[in-house]
N, C-alpha and C positions, 0 to 999 in steps of 0.2 A: 104396557108396551114401553121398552126402554127408549129414552130420548136420543136421537142421533147426535153424535159428537162431531163437530167440525174437525177438519184435518189438523193434526199436530197439536191438539189442545193439551194433551197430557204432559208433554215435555215442558212447555213454558210454565205450567202450573208448578212443577217441581222447582224450577229456577226462581220463581217468585216466593218460594217458601210455603206454598199452600199444601195442605195434606190431601192425599188421595187414598180412599179406603177401598180395599178389594177383599172379596171373600174367597179364600183359598180352597181349591178343590183337592181331592185325594186325601189319604190319611196323613196326619201330622206325625212326624217322627220325634223321638225324645231328644235327640241331639241334632244339631245343624251341621251339615257338611261344611267343614272349615273352608275348603276351597271355594265352594259355591257361595258361602255367606260372606266371606271377608276378602275375596280377591281384590276388589277395587280399593279397599281400605288399606291393604298391606303392600300395595305396589306390585303384586305378582302379575305376570303376563296374563291378560284375559284371554279366555278361549270361548269361542262361540260355536254351538252346534246348530247348523242349519238343517232343518227337516223339510225337504221339498221334493216333489216327485221328479223335477227336472232342474237340478242344480246348475247344469251347464247353461241353461237359458235364463238364469237369474240376473237381474240388473244390478246386483250388489257389487260395489266397487271392490276389486281384489285387495287393495291396500287399505285396511282399516287401522286407525291409530287410537290408542287410549289417551288419557289426559296428559300423560308424560311424554307422548310422542312415540311410544313403543308400539310395534305392530300387534294387532289383535289376531290371534290365530283363529282360523275358520276350519271347521270340519263339516262335511256334508253327508247327509243320509237321505236316500231316496224313499225310504219307508220306515215305519216304526220298528221293524225288526232290526234294521241296520242302526237306527237311532239308539236302541237299547244296548247294542254292542259297543257303540261309540261313547255312551254316556258314562265316562270314567270320572274319577275324583277331581281331575283338573278342569272339567267343564264348568264355566261360571254362568252361562246364559244359553237359553235355547230360543232360536227364531223358528217359529212354526208356521207353515203355510196352512191356513184354515181350509183351503180347498183340497187338502190331502184326504184321500178316502179313509174312513174309519177302518180299524182292523177287522177283517173278516166280514165287512159289510154290516157291522153291529150297530151302526149309528141310527139306522131307520130315519125318522124325521128330525132327529136332533142334529142341527147344523154345527154344533160345537162338540160332537162326540169325540172327534180326534183330539181336541184340546183337553177335554176331560180325561181322556186316556193318558195323555202326556203328563198332566198334573198328577195323576195317580202314579205314573211310572217314575216321575222325578219331583216329588213334593218339596225337595229342599233346594231346587234350582229356580233362578229367575227365568220367566218365560215371556217372550214377546210374540204377539200374534201378528201375522202378515196376511193382508187381504187386499182386495181391490178398493179403490177410492169410492166407488159407488155402493159399497157395502158397509157404510159407517155404523149402521144399527147393529150388525153382527159384531163389528169391532168393539163397540161399547159394551155389548153383552159379554164379550170375551174377557174384558177387564173385570166385569162384575163377577164372573165365574171364578177368576183366579189369576189371569195373566197380569203381569206388572204394567204392561202398556200394549199399544197396537201401532202398527205402521202400515201405510198404504204402499202397495207394490209399485204403482206407477208414479209415485212422488218421492221415491227413495233415492238417497245419494249416500256416499260414504261418510260424510260429516254427520248427517242426521243419524245414520245407523250407529256410528261410533258413540255419539252422545246417548242414544237410546239404550245401548248396551250398558254403558256405565251407570246411567240412572236406574235401569232395571235391577242391576246387581245391588246397588245401594238401597233401593226400595225393599228388595227381598231381605237384605241384611237388617234393615230397620224393622220390617214386619216381624222377622224372626225374633229380634231382640224384644220387641213389644210383646210377642206371644210368650216368650220365656219369662218375662217380667210378670205377666198375668198368671202364668202357671206357678211362679214362685209365690205370688200372693195367695193363690188358691191353696198351695201346700201349707202356707203359714196359717190360713184359716182352718184347714183340716187339722193341723197340729194343735191349734188352740182348742178345737172341739174335742179331739182325742184327749188332750190334757185334762180338760174339765171332766171327762168320763173316767179316766184312769186315776187321776189324783184329785179327788173331791174334797170339799170342806167337810170335816167330820161332824157328826151329830152328837155332841157331848154336853148339851145344855143340862145343867144341874149336877154335873160331875165335878169333883174337886181335883181330878187328875189333870195334869198339864200335858198337852199334845204338841209335838213338833215333827216335821217331816222334811225330807230333802230328796230331790230327784235330779240326776245328772245323766243326760243321754250319752250313749257311746259315740265314738267318732264316726264320721262319714255317713251319718243318717240324718235326713231332713225331718223324718217323722219319729215320734216316740216308738219305743219297742213294746214288748209285752209286759213290762213291770206294772204292777198296780197295787193300791193299798186302800184301806178304809177303816173307819172307827165309828161306832154308834153306841149310844146308851139306851138300853131297853127300859120300859116302865118300872121294872123291879129294881132298877139301880145298877144292874150289871153293865159293865163296859166291855164291849166286844171290839177287838181289833184284828186286823188281818193284813197280810202282805203276800203277794203272789207273783209268779213269773211264767208267762207263756213262752215255750221254746220258740226260738226264731225271732226275727226282727222285720218290721214292715207294717203296712197298714192293716193287713189281714190279722196278724198277731195282736196288734194294738186293739183292733175292733173286738177280737175275742176276749182280750183282757177286760175291756169295758163291759162286755156282756157278763163275764164272770163276777166282776166287782159289783155290778148292779144286782145280779142274782143273789150274791152273798148278802148284800144289805137287805133286800126284800125278805129273804128267807130268815135272816137273823131277827128282823123286826117282827116276823111272823111266829117266832118262838123256837125255831130249829137251832140245834147246837151240836157240836161234836161230830160223831160218825154219821148221824142222820143228815146233817147239813152237808158234809163233804160228799156223801153218796149222791145227794141231789145235784150238787155242783158238777159231779162227774157226768151225770146224765145230761146236763146242760152242755158241757164241753163236747161230749160225744155227738150230740145232735147238731151243734153249731160249727164244729171245726171243719175246715176245708179238706183236710187230709187225715187219714187214720194214724199217721205218724205223729201228729201234733199232740203234745201233752202240756200240763201246767203243774208247777209246784206251788204249794200253799202252806202258810203257817197261820193258824188262828189261835187267839187267846181270849178267854172270857174271864174277866176280873170280877170277883165277888163284890157286892155292894159296899162291904166294909174295907175293900182295897187290900186285904191282907193275904189273899190266896187267889189262885187262878187255875183254870183248866187249859191245857195246851194240847193242840192237835197239829201234827206235822205230816204233810203229804209230799214226801221227797224233798223237803225244804230244809235249809240250815236252821238249827235251833237258835232261839233268841239269846241275847246276852242280858244278864241281870247284874246291876251294880247296887251295893248297899253300903251305908256308912260303916267304916271299920272292917270291911271285908273286901278282898280282891274281887274285881269283876270276873264273872265266869259265865259259861254257857249253861243254859237250862238242860235237863236230861233229854237225850235224843235216842235212847235205846229202842223206843217203841215207834220210831219214825215209820209211817206207812208209805206205800208207793205213791208216786206222782199221779195226779188225776189223769185219766185217759189211758193208763198203761195196762191195768188188770181189771177186767170186768168182775163185778161182785167183790171188789177189794173192801177191806175194813181199815178204819183209822182210829186206833185207841185214843181215848182222852186221858191225859195224864194230869193228876192233881199236883200242883206245886205250891209251896209256901213262899210268900213274898216278903212278909214282915211289915213293919210300920212305915218304913221309909225306903224307897227304892226307885231305880230307873230301869226300864225295860226297853231294850233296843231290838227291833225287828228289821231285817235287811234282806236284800236279794243277793244272789251269788256274785253279781258284778263287783260287790265290795271286797270279796275275798279272792277273786280270781285274777287280780292284777299281778304283774310281775314285780319282782324285787331285785334291783340291781341289774347287772349285765349277764348273770348266769342263767336267766330264764326261770328261776324258781318262783313259784306262786306265793303270794302273801299267806293265803290259807286262813282258817279260822283261828289258829293259835296266834299267828302274826296280828290278826285283827284285834284279838283280845288284848294282847300286849300293848298295841297302839292305843286302844281306848283306855286302858288302865293308866297309861302315862298321861293322857290328856285329862282324865278325871283328876289325877294328882295335881295337875296344873290349875285346877279350879274351873275347868270348862264344863258347862251344863247346857241343856236345852239346844236351841238353834245353834249356838256357838260350838257346842260339842259336835253336832252333826256336820256343820260346815268344815270344821277343822279335820274331822276324820276323813271325809270324802276328799278334801284337798290333799291331805298327806298321802292317802292311797294313790291318788293321781300322780303326785310327785315321785313316789316310790316306783311307779310304773314307768316313769320317764316321759310322761305325756298323757294325752287323753286315753281313757280306758276303752277297750274294745267293746265291752258289754255295758248296757245301761245299769245305773245304780239307783236303787230306791231304799231309803232308810226311814223308819218311823221310831219315834222315841216317846214313851209314856213315863211320866214322873209322878210319884206320890210323895208329897212333903206334908207331914202332919201339921 
């Protein structure tokens, strides 16, 4: 049973700097109503919505003043239907009579049914509970349920109510800021978990190949998109690498990318390769995707144990770039590029054999690297522009991580700012 709270305890607690915790009722919204959340802080005229079945008989002082001496506007509603109509953007605080009947008599034995209804109706507004002085227990319970404070009807005056309104609005603003901070931390934690799933540490122990990777999220996204990559060495000495991209952006696409990446690693270590591997991955995608329109592009390479040749499979994905000493960097063949995963049931993905040579660098990338704009004309960089860019940077002596960092940075600069799409790039080097 809640402990009764003596009159006006909540207001002095705020003045002395003590914290008061309330559990908010109703669904939380993604964004806070700026009027309801910041009215007290910005100096805007405060507006109070009084919900009481007999506003004319209320003891509230007609002239309410905020901290700067400006009048506080008061609107009155006799029932919740009127309240919903009057609950516009410029309302900062609600003063609710707890004796008001619940809508449609739905409260039953719940003495706070009307408060819970208002909290659901207005989750972004500060709410003050109004009750009789002999009902301290219910008043305290109202704060626990989600009201910012409570006031006793028979002890109310204009000065007390004015202060309570200001404090309630500030409390709501503080609660909202704290909630948003907690949500931001949660998003950051989710981001780190997704990053570990999408961008893992390669399993290349025993291989002489050098591995480098870089990822840069597109603008305006707190979470990673659907880009993913991986590299593993199987017991026979073959090095397998892949890079992929789930269409769309957001947590669902990122989660699907994680599933495909983990499935690829498991299937590869189990001995699958080429068309058989991609066909199984398509089954995984079709089973796990949230919508039949979702698809994923993929590029896989399996490099022979001696490092001089590789098998290449493309599922709707851009072909890798290869750079070798004494030769201009170029794209590997892509004439046998198969469809993206999830587009055609029963599709096939031919495995192309390519010669690499004794010394080489192989760069796998997602389309975010080639779809950026160039200049003010709106022209895309494209694969040809990307190849020229990498050729120039290789001629400047850039290799490994430095090459990837410079390539992504220059693509961003050519775009005139952050790229719209995520960018993932993987680089494998063989140096005898």
